[in-house]
LOTORMI-289042 format. One record per residue (C-alpha): residue number from 1; z, y, x; residue in one letter. Coordinates in Angstrom, 2 decimals. Example, Ala and Ser with C-alpha at 12.3 -4.5 7.8 and 13.67 -1.06 7.14 Angstrom:
<pts>
   seq        pz        py        px   type
     1      7.80     -4.50     12.30      a
     2      7.14     -1.06     13.67      s
</pts>
This chain:
<pts>
   seq        pz        py        px   type
     1      0.00      0.00      0.00      m
     2     -1.03      3.36      1.52      f
     3      1.45      6.19      0.85      w
     4     -0.33      9.12      2.53      g
     5      1.55      9.06      5.83      d
     6      1.48      5.34      6.56      g
     7      1.02      1.84      5.19      t
     8      3.98     -0.01      3.72      r
     9      4.01     -3.71      2.98      f
    10      6.50     -6.36      1.96      s
    11      7.24     -9.29      4.28      v
    12      8.84    -12.37      2.77      g
    13     10.29    -15.51      4.31      g
    14     12.22    -13.78      7.10      v
    15     15.57    -13.36      5.38      g
    16     17.38    -13.52      2.04      k
    17     15.12    -10.84      0.58      a
    18     11.71     -9.45      1.53      p
    19     11.69     -6.56      3.99      i
    20      9.53     -3.45      3.71      i
    21      7.57     -2.56      6.83      v
    22      6.01      0.86      7.40      k
    23      3.08      1.15      9.77      g
    24      1.32      4.25     10.99      s
    25     -2.02      5.26      9.56      g
    26     -4.07      3.57      6.90      r
    27     -4.39     -0.18      7.27      q
    28     -5.77     -2.79      4.88      l
    29     -3.89     -6.05      4.32      f
    30     -4.61     -8.61      1.64      r
    31     -2.22    -11.29      0.36      p
    32     -2.26    -14.18      2.81      g
    33     -3.45    -12.11      5.79      d
    34     -1.69    -12.70      9.09      t
    35      0.10     -9.68     10.54      a
    36      1.87     -9.72     13.89      h
    37      4.92     -7.45     13.91      l
    38      6.84     -5.99     16.82      r
    39      9.83     -3.88     15.84      v
    40     12.21     -2.10     18.21      a
    41     15.83     -2.97     17.46      a
    42     16.76      0.70     17.05      e
    43     14.05      1.16     14.41      a
    44     15.77     -1.07     11.83      f
    45     17.24      0.66      8.80      l
    46     19.39     -1.28      6.37      s
    47     20.22      0.11      2.94      l
</pts>
């Protein structure tokens, strides 16, 4: 989903609930696509 300032998508299967990932720029992902993620530990935000 593109929100104007970046792409956000939901990632399931990595914890109790899906996580929302925000990427820079406009990117196109379809259900079932493979996405490789690298996240710096200090970038995590838990609500």
